[in-house]
All heavy atoms as an XYZ file, in Angstrom:
656
protein
N      28.661      2.607    -18.493
C      28.302      3.330    -17.240
C      26.929      2.837    -16.856
O      26.015      2.609    -17.733
C      28.340      4.754    -17.499
C      28.518      5.628    -16.268
S      28.670      7.386    -16.410
C      29.454      7.629    -17.926
N      26.599      2.954    -15.607
C      25.355      2.598    -15.012
C      24.261      3.547    -15.465
O      24.477      4.832    -15.456
C      25.431      2.608    -13.472
O      24.199      2.543    -12.960
N      23.078      3.028    -15.809
C      21.954      3.848    -16.171
C      21.482      4.698    -15.016
O      21.063      5.891    -15.134
C      20.864      3.065    -16.810
C      21.050      2.489    -18.159
C      19.928      1.698    -18.634
O      19.033      1.317    -17.898
N      19.861      1.456    -19.987
N      21.562      4.197    -13.819
C      21.244      4.844    -12.667
C      22.070      6.073    -12.461
O      21.615      7.209    -12.198
C      21.168      3.914    -11.419
C      20.924      4.788    -10.134
C      20.215      2.845    -11.530
N      23.449      5.910    -12.601
C      24.343      6.931    -12.504
C      24.149      8.002    -13.459
O      24.134      9.243    -13.168
C      25.815      6.421    -12.540
C      26.888      7.435    -12.268
C      27.330      7.632    -10.932
C      27.288      8.255    -13.233
C      28.241      8.586    -10.745
C      28.279      9.240    -12.995
C      28.691      9.380    -11.780
N      23.898      7.624    -14.746
C      23.587      8.616    -15.812
C      22.427      9.422    -15.455
O      22.349     10.588    -15.733
C      23.485      7.890    -17.093
C      24.795      7.360    -17.665
C      24.699      6.510    -18.895
O      23.504      6.188    -19.288
O      25.738      6.163    -19.396
N      21.435      8.779    -14.907
C      20.122      9.473    -14.539
C      20.362     10.440    -13.388
O      19.987     11.638    -13.486
N      21.164     10.104    -12.413
C      21.575     11.021    -11.367
C      22.439     12.197    -11.946
O      22.206     13.341    -11.485
C      22.366     10.288    -10.247
C      21.609      9.357     -9.390
C      22.229      8.324     -8.731
C      20.222      9.409     -9.191
C      21.502      7.435     -7.926
C      19.487      8.566     -8.416
C      20.254      7.511     -7.766
O      19.510      6.670     -6.949
N      23.292     11.821    -12.790
C      24.137     12.874    -13.395
C      23.352     13.867    -14.227
O      23.600     15.126    -14.084
C      25.190     12.184    -14.307
C      26.297     13.153    -14.723
C      27.316     12.403    -15.527
O      27.087     11.421    -16.237
O      28.552     12.965    -15.398
N      22.362     13.381    -14.914
C      21.481     14.309    -15.634
C      20.757     15.259    -14.781
O      20.630     16.459    -14.943
C      20.494     13.496    -16.475
C      20.563     13.685    -17.971
C      19.423     13.024    -18.772
N      18.994     11.736    -18.213
C      19.374     10.525    -18.409
N      20.585     10.317    -19.034
N      18.800      9.495    -17.846
N      20.200     14.628    -13.592
C      19.579     15.409    -12.637
C      20.490     16.524    -12.066
O      20.042     17.773    -11.827
C      19.038     14.571    -11.422
C      17.882     13.748    -11.851
C      17.364     12.890    -10.650
O      18.234     12.394     -9.924
N      16.050     12.793    -10.449
N      21.695     16.136    -11.773
C      22.706     17.097    -11.150
C      22.929     18.291    -12.211
O      22.941     19.414    -11.777
C      23.972     16.408    -10.886
C      25.038     17.357    -10.490
C      25.108     17.904     -9.183
C      25.962     17.889    -11.414
C      26.032     18.861     -8.791
C      26.829     18.914    -11.050
C      26.800     19.351     -9.773
O      27.767     20.328     -9.397
N      23.147     17.878    -13.468
C      23.397     18.915    -14.374
C      22.213     19.904    -14.520
O      22.340     21.083    -14.668
C      23.641     18.386    -15.801
S      25.353     17.514    -15.823
N      20.988     19.445    -14.518
C      19.829     20.223    -14.608
C      19.734     21.091    -13.414
O      19.398     22.316    -13.512
C      18.561     19.308    -14.730
C      18.462     18.543    -16.156
C      17.274     17.594    -16.073
O      16.634     17.406    -15.142
O      17.248     16.920    -17.123
N      19.891     20.542    -12.192
C      19.811     21.349    -10.981
C      20.810     22.403    -10.894
O      20.628     23.535    -10.504
C      19.919     20.476     -9.712
C      18.619     19.556     -9.426
C      18.911     18.591     -8.306
C      17.503     20.465     -8.996
N      22.100     21.966    -11.299
C      23.208     22.958    -11.343
C      22.925     24.102    -12.242
O      23.152     25.313    -11.907
C      24.548     22.130    -11.740
O      25.552     23.121    -11.698
N      22.532     23.845    -13.458
C      22.111     24.877    -14.384
C      20.972     25.781    -13.852
O      21.015     26.992    -13.991
C      21.625     24.286    -15.768
N      19.960     25.129    -13.262
C      18.976     25.906    -12.607
C      19.460     26.848    -11.493
O      19.012     27.994    -11.429
N      20.446     26.349    -10.691
C      21.027     27.118     -9.690
C      21.674     28.335    -10.226
O      21.536     29.477     -9.777
C      21.864     26.327     -8.768
C      22.624     27.042     -7.696
C      21.571     27.608     -6.728
C      23.529     26.045     -6.938
N      22.435     28.141    -11.406
C      23.198     29.249    -11.949
C      22.089     30.279    -12.538
O      22.303     31.522    -12.313
C      23.971     28.795    -13.209
O      24.986     27.966    -12.819
N      21.085     29.816    -13.131
C      20.021     30.757    -13.632
C      19.394     31.481    -12.458
O      19.158     32.675    -12.560
C      18.963     30.067    -14.437
C      19.423     29.568    -15.774
C      18.275     29.128    -16.627
N      17.556     28.058    -16.092
C      17.864     26.670    -16.112
N      18.919     26.395    -16.825
N      17.150     25.811    -15.549
N      19.071     30.746    -11.360
C      18.431     31.489    -10.233
C      19.339     32.459     -9.530
O      18.900     33.497     -9.114
C      17.938     30.395     -9.288
C      16.720     29.616     -9.697
C      16.281     28.648     -8.724
C      15.288     27.693     -9.364
N      14.004     27.820     -8.844
N      20.589     32.172     -9.456
C      21.533     33.061     -8.948
C      21.608     34.398     -9.739
O      21.621     35.440     -9.145
C      22.966     32.542     -8.860
S      23.246     31.331     -7.634
N      21.491     34.318    -11.021
C      21.560     35.446    -11.902
C      20.201     36.146    -11.891
O      20.161     37.390    -11.783
C      21.905     35.053    -13.380
N      19.075     35.480    -11.903
C      17.750     36.071    -11.958
C      17.354     36.643    -10.552
O      16.540     37.605    -10.641
C      16.785     34.945    -12.427
N      17.746     36.105     -9.497
C      17.218     36.537     -8.218
C      18.146     37.516     -7.453
O      18.023     37.731     -6.224
C      16.972     35.341     -7.311
C      15.983     34.451     -7.839
C      15.528     33.391     -6.877
O      15.787     33.611     -5.637
O      14.905     32.416     -7.257
N      18.927     38.269     -8.275
C      19.700     39.280     -7.574
C      18.900     40.416     -6.991
O      19.369     41.109     -6.066
C      20.762     39.826     -8.678
O      20.040     40.506     -9.754
N      17.705     40.578     -7.530
C      16.785     41.663     -7.007
C      15.973     41.149     -5.757
O      15.255     42.003     -5.177
C      15.870     42.151     -8.125
N      15.903     39.884     -5.553
C      15.116     39.289     -4.485
C      15.782     39.594     -3.107
O      16.993     39.707     -3.006
C      14.969     37.838     -4.620
C      14.185     37.161     -3.571
C      14.262     37.535     -5.967
N      14.920     39.685     -2.124
C      15.338     39.966     -0.751
C      16.439     38.971     -0.324
O      16.338     37.840     -0.696
C      14.079     39.896      0.190
C      14.459     40.055      1.586
O      14.905     41.095      2.009
O      14.290     39.024      2.338
N      17.484     39.472      0.336
C      18.621     38.680      0.725
C      18.223     37.453      1.498
O      18.760     36.301      1.260
N      17.366     37.535      2.478
C      17.018     36.359      3.273
C      16.321     35.359      2.570
O      16.457     34.115      2.633
C      16.254     36.842      4.593
C      16.135     35.680      5.602
C      17.350     35.145      6.077
O      18.391     35.927      6.261
O      17.553     33.835      6.225
N      15.299     35.781      1.741
C      14.490     34.885      0.911
C      15.409     34.193     -0.083
O      15.255     32.994     -0.357
C      13.442     35.684      0.180
C      12.441     34.795     -0.601
C      11.374     35.699     -1.356
O      11.521     36.853     -1.433
N      10.324     35.027     -1.766
N      16.335     34.956     -0.637
C      17.298     34.372     -1.619
C      18.149     33.308     -0.968
O      18.334     32.188     -1.544
C      18.131     35.505     -2.264
C      19.112     35.063     -3.260
C      19.896     36.289     -3.808
C      20.979     35.924     -4.804
N      21.683     36.989     -5.260
N      18.672     33.549      0.212
C      19.574     32.616      0.945
C      18.717     31.397      1.208
O      19.335     30.269      1.005
C      19.981     33.274      2.226
C      21.144     34.228      2.067
C      21.538     34.715      3.487
C      22.602     35.878      3.430
N      22.908     36.390      4.619
N      17.504     31.474      1.602
C      16.718     30.298      1.942
C      16.505     29.486      0.636
O      16.670     28.275      0.690
C      15.341     30.677      2.480
C      14.527     29.473      2.817
C      13.163     29.953      3.355
O      12.766     31.170      3.402
N      12.297     28.993      3.704
N      16.207     30.060     -0.443
C      15.943     29.307     -1.680
C      17.170     28.650     -2.160
O      17.159     27.480     -2.498
C      15.384     30.265     -2.742
C      14.927     29.564     -3.944
C      13.670     28.694     -3.728
C      13.133     28.199     -5.030
N      12.107     27.277     -4.796
N      18.230     29.424     -2.085
C      19.555     28.779     -2.570
C      19.978     27.669     -1.664
O      20.580     26.702     -2.109
C      20.608     29.881     -2.656
C      20.413     30.886     -3.738
C      21.444     31.993     -3.730
C      20.347     30.225     -5.132
N      19.726     27.793     -0.379
C      19.960     26.806      0.508
C      19.179     25.457      0.300
O      19.790     24.353      0.373
C      19.723     27.198      2.038
O      19.958     26.311      2.994
N      17.933     25.597     -0.104
C      17.100     24.408     -0.489
C      17.759     23.792     -1.730
O      17.757     22.536     -1.774
C      15.743     24.853     -0.727
C      15.006     25.328      0.497
C      13.564     25.964      0.184
O      13.256     25.925     -1.024
O      13.043     26.492      1.122
N      18.102     24.519     -2.667
C      18.740     24.032     -3.942
C      19.952     23.299     -3.594
O      20.272     22.197     -4.097
C      18.862     25.067     -4.934
C      17.481     25.608     -5.384
C      19.628     24.523     -6.194
C      17.555     26.914     -6.234
N      20.761     23.842     -2.792
C      22.094     23.346     -2.378
C      21.942     21.997     -1.706
O      22.614     21.003     -1.949
C      22.865     24.230     -1.629
C      24.282     23.700     -1.272
C      25.007     24.459     -0.166
C      26.172     23.754      0.265
N      26.067     22.488      0.856
N      20.869     21.960     -0.831
C      20.587     20.724     -0.076
C      20.208     19.547     -1.103
O      20.692     18.468     -0.926
C      19.479     20.914      0.898
N      19.451     19.991     -2.077
C      19.112     18.992     -3.096
C      20.325     18.488     -3.829
O      20.454     17.246     -4.159
N      21.158     19.332     -4.266
C      22.407     18.987     -4.955
C      23.321     18.154     -4.031
O      23.930     17.169     -4.586
C      23.122     20.338     -5.444
C      22.488     21.033     -6.623
C      23.265     22.339     -6.812
C      22.585     20.210     -7.836
N      23.462     18.486     -2.814
C      24.277     17.662     -1.886
C      23.773     16.219     -1.848
O      24.530     15.303     -1.934
C      24.202     18.231     -0.519
C      25.188     19.436     -0.317
O      26.170     19.523     -1.095
O      24.867     20.256      0.602
N      22.360     16.088     -1.733
C      21.890     14.745     -1.689
C      22.073     13.975     -2.905
O      22.401     12.764     -2.979
C      20.332     14.877     -1.430
N      21.978     14.651     -4.051
C      22.139     14.072     -5.374
C      23.648     13.636     -5.560
O      23.987     12.581     -6.063
C      21.775     15.017     -6.489
C      21.554     14.437     -7.821
C      20.667     13.152     -7.834
C      20.917     15.399     -8.743
N      24.608     14.483     -5.087
C      25.993     14.115     -5.144
C      26.271     12.906     -4.303
O      27.073     12.039     -4.723
C      26.872     15.374     -4.705
C      26.856     16.337     -5.847
C      28.320     14.836     -4.433
C      27.522     17.702     -5.457
N      25.652     12.821     -3.175
C      25.784     11.559     -2.304
C      25.279     10.358     -3.064
O      25.933      9.303     -2.925
C      25.065     11.731     -0.991
C      25.762     12.614      0.091
C      25.195     12.482      1.407
N      23.949     12.939      1.539
C      23.491     14.272      1.718
N      24.445     15.204      1.701
N      22.298     14.625      1.715
N      24.172     10.426     -3.702
C      23.687      9.334     -4.473
C      24.692      9.024     -5.674
O      24.851      7.760     -5.871
C      22.307      9.637     -5.086
C      21.162      9.728     -4.123
C      19.866     10.010     -4.911
C      18.707     10.197     -3.902
N      17.484     10.592     -4.660
N      25.179      9.920     -6.307
C      26.174      9.717     -7.350
C      27.402      8.978     -6.798
O      27.892      7.954     -7.384
C      26.695     11.053     -7.985
C      25.617     11.724     -8.916
C      26.028     13.126     -9.161
C      25.466     10.904    -10.302
N      27.827      9.445     -5.655
C      29.072      8.908     -4.998
C      28.808      7.429     -4.600
O      29.627      6.520     -4.871
C      29.408      9.692     -3.843
C      30.630      9.296     -3.180
O      31.731      9.329     -3.888
O      30.798      8.886     -1.957
N      27.613      7.145     -3.991
C      27.324      5.767     -3.567
C      27.285      4.806     -4.819
O      27.676      3.730     -4.795
C      26.004      5.731     -2.871
C      26.042      6.303     -1.463
C      24.710      6.386     -0.807
C      27.020      5.423     -0.542
N      26.534      5.284     -5.844
C      26.404      4.456     -7.105
C      27.761      4.270     -7.708
O      28.085      3.135     -8.112
C      25.492      5.082     -8.002
C      25.063      4.311     -9.204
C      24.553      2.981     -8.759
C      24.266      2.102     -9.882
N      23.863      0.725     -9.438
N      28.605      5.346     -7.756
C      29.883      5.154     -8.450
C      30.746      4.074     -7.623
O      31.501      3.311     -8.244
C      30.696      6.396     -8.472
N      30.684      4.179     -6.324
C      31.524      3.237     -5.462
C      31.078      1.776     -5.615
O      31.786      0.881     -5.408
C      31.471      3.654     -4.096
C      32.299      4.936     -3.819
C      32.108      5.400     -2.405
N      32.654      6.753     -2.244
C      34.030      7.045     -2.263
N      34.905      6.055     -2.380
N      34.442      8.303     -2.085
N      29.853      1.568     -6.111
C      29.391      0.220     -6.281
C      29.634     -0.397     -7.662
O      29.395     -1.546     -7.954
C      27.861      0.168     -6.037
O      27.178      0.810     -7.098
N      30.290      0.391     -8.632
C      30.561     -0.068     -9.960
C      31.966     -0.705    -10.013
O      32.756     -0.591     -9.098
C      30.493      1.100    -10.864
C      29.054      1.749    -10.957
C      29.044      2.944    -11.845
C      27.990      0.690    -11.527
N      32.237     -1.176    -11.139
C      33.541     -1.836    -11.444
C      34.672     -0.840    -11.247
O      34.555      0.393    -11.632
C      33.632     -2.447    -12.755
C      32.623     -3.555    -13.058
C      32.677     -3.972    -14.517
O      33.327     -3.396    -15.330
N      31.717     -4.887    -14.883
N      35.819     -1.248    -10.786
C      36.971     -0.354    -10.664
C      37.390      0.449    -11.796
O      37.756      1.533    -11.625
C      38.104     -1.343    -10.136
C      37.373     -2.475     -9.512
C      36.058     -2.622    -10.351
N      37.272     -0.108    -12.940
C      37.684      0.505    -14.214
C      36.785      1.789    -14.487
O      37.256      2.816    -15.024
C      37.618     -0.441    -15.383
O      36.282     -0.926    -15.545
N      35.534      1.694    -14.128
C      34.632      2.809    -14.297
C      34.594      3.727    -13.069
O      34.480      4.910    -13.189
C      33.168      2.260    -14.614
C      32.190      3.376    -14.723
C      33.268      1.427    -15.813
N      34.764      3.103    -11.971
C      34.647      3.803    -10.692
C      35.555      5.053    -10.513
O      35.074      6.084    -10.219
C      34.938      2.866     -9.605
C      34.911      3.402     -8.146
C      35.146      2.166     -7.176
C      35.537      2.542     -5.884
N      35.782      1.366     -5.091
N      36.767      4.851    -10.913
C      37.750      6.048    -10.803
C      37.358      7.181    -11.686
O      37.425      8.253    -11.173
C      39.153      5.468    -11.161
N      36.925      6.903    -12.815
C      36.477      7.991    -13.730
C      35.310      8.752    -13.160
O      35.211      9.961    -13.145
C      36.233      7.420    -15.099
C      35.703      8.413    -16.069
S      35.038      7.764    -17.664
C      33.538      6.916    -17.092
N      34.338      7.933    -12.682
C      33.116      8.598    -12.125
C      33.443      9.369    -10.763
O      32.845     10.474    -10.568
C      32.017      7.589    -11.910
C      31.579      6.764    -13.090
C      30.516      5.738    -12.787
C      31.056      7.794    -14.209
N      34.276      8.863     -9.971
C      34.671      9.572     -8.751
C      35.364     10.866     -9.077
O      35.134     11.834     -8.377
C      35.491      8.672     -7.803
C      34.683      7.488     -7.185
C      35.677      6.606     -6.392
C      33.559      7.948     -6.378
N      36.120     10.890    -10.122
C      36.805     12.124    -10.565
C      35.678     13.128    -10.967
O      35.841     14.325    -10.658
C      37.727     11.837    -11.750
N      34.649     12.727    -11.684
C      33.567     13.568    -12.068
C      32.831     14.215    -10.916
O      32.562     15.352    -10.780
C      32.478     12.833    -12.845
C      32.881     12.731    -14.371
C      31.670     12.111    -15.070
C      31.878     12.165    -16.625
N      30.702     11.627    -17.322
N      32.719     13.315     -9.864
C      32.047     13.681     -8.611
C      32.771     14.688     -7.962
O      32.264     15.658     -7.422
C      31.687     12.472     -7.811
C      30.599     11.600     -8.483
C      31.125     12.918     -6.402
C      30.424     10.291     -7.912
N      34.128     14.660     -7.890
C      34.934     15.583     -7.226
C      34.855     16.929     -7.959
O      34.741     17.981     -7.325
C      36.381     15.208     -7.279
C      36.766     14.224     -6.103
C      38.295     14.038     -6.079
N      38.902     13.477     -7.182
C      38.941     12.108     -7.423
N      38.413     11.238     -6.750
N      39.504     11.686     -8.621
N      34.700     16.962     -9.309
C      34.436     18.231    -10.042
C      33.064     18.807     -9.650
O      33.016     20.034     -9.479
C      34.497     17.881    -11.581
C      35.806     17.558    -12.055
C      35.793     17.250    -13.564
O      34.841     17.672    -14.273
O      36.711     16.518    -14.034
N      32.127     17.978     -9.537
C      30.729     18.489     -9.141
C      30.769     19.067     -7.783
O      30.227     20.115     -7.484
C      29.727     17.310     -9.178
C      29.491     16.712    -10.537
C      29.023     15.476    -10.586
C      29.666     17.461    -11.671
C      28.674     14.936    -11.889
C      29.425     16.972    -12.921
C      28.936     15.674    -13.001
O      28.717     15.091    -14.275
N      31.557     18.444     -6.787
C      31.660     18.957     -5.542
C      32.393     20.333     -5.518
O      32.068     21.259     -4.819
C      32.462     18.065     -4.517
C      31.617     16.833     -4.209
C      32.477     15.926     -3.249
C      31.709     14.652     -2.986
N      32.490     13.716     -2.188
N      33.355     20.495     -6.288
C      34.087     21.721     -6.481
C      33.161     22.857     -7.059
O      33.213     23.960     -6.525
C      35.283     21.565     -7.434
O      36.247     20.619     -6.912
C      36.086     22.835     -7.697
N      32.334     22.501     -8.076
C      31.469     23.431     -8.722
C      30.439     23.836     -7.557
O      30.060     25.092     -7.536
C      30.688     22.849     -9.845
C      31.565     22.568    -11.038
O      32.649     23.178    -11.159
O      31.118     21.823    -11.939
N      29.980     22.906     -6.773
C      28.971     23.327     -5.806
C      29.562     24.207     -4.753
O      28.989     25.212     -4.342
C      28.482     22.000     -5.043
C      27.332     22.204     -4.077
C      26.189     22.884     -4.725
C      26.930     20.846     -3.452
N      30.881     23.967     -4.397
C      31.529     24.885     -3.480
C      31.678     26.276     -4.059
O      31.650     27.297     -3.323
C      32.878     24.410     -3.025
C      32.783     23.160     -2.196
O      31.884     23.053     -1.400
N      33.782     22.255     -2.181
N      31.945     26.444     -5.349
C      31.989     27.694     -6.013
C      30.558     28.456     -5.885
O      30.528     29.671     -5.744
C      32.368     27.593     -7.488
C      33.744     27.161     -7.739
C      33.995     26.964     -9.187
C      35.427     26.438     -9.381
N      35.684     26.193    -10.841
N      29.463     27.722     -6.032
C      28.190     28.393     -5.905
C      28.051     28.929     -4.506
O      27.349     30.000     -4.309
C      27.049     27.357     -6.195
C      26.789     27.138     -7.588
C      26.898     25.804     -8.157
C      26.508     28.111     -8.559
C      26.555     25.579     -9.448
C      26.269     27.995     -9.789
C      26.246     26.647    -10.284
N      28.506     28.189     -3.500
C      28.373     28.623     -2.077
C      29.115     29.926     -1.854
O      28.626     30.771     -1.081
C      28.994     27.572     -1.194
C      28.204     26.399     -1.034
C      28.745     25.294     -0.111
O      29.403     25.660      0.797
O      28.543     24.102     -0.319
N      30.193     30.144     -2.533
C      30.956     31.362     -2.293
C      30.356     32.483     -3.132
O      30.275     33.585     -2.797
C      32.459     31.148     -2.799
C      33.175     30.203     -1.938
C      34.503     29.907     -2.362
C      35.195     28.898     -1.438
N      36.439     28.501     -1.870
């Protein structure tokens, strides 16, 4: 697997874990402020998913399919956070 992809994947996992913690910790924060902060985090995750997708598509077909499946899972996870 590409080192660049692995780096992006690590960043995604860290951001995703951070988002989960923030969702739990910020339940007492004002609704609008919370929405703004979560929106900023989601935008960062969206950008990172796009980078993962572009990198995966540039790799060999044997690796590409596996990585694109992972990216679909990440997109599903992100959609769950939105809800």
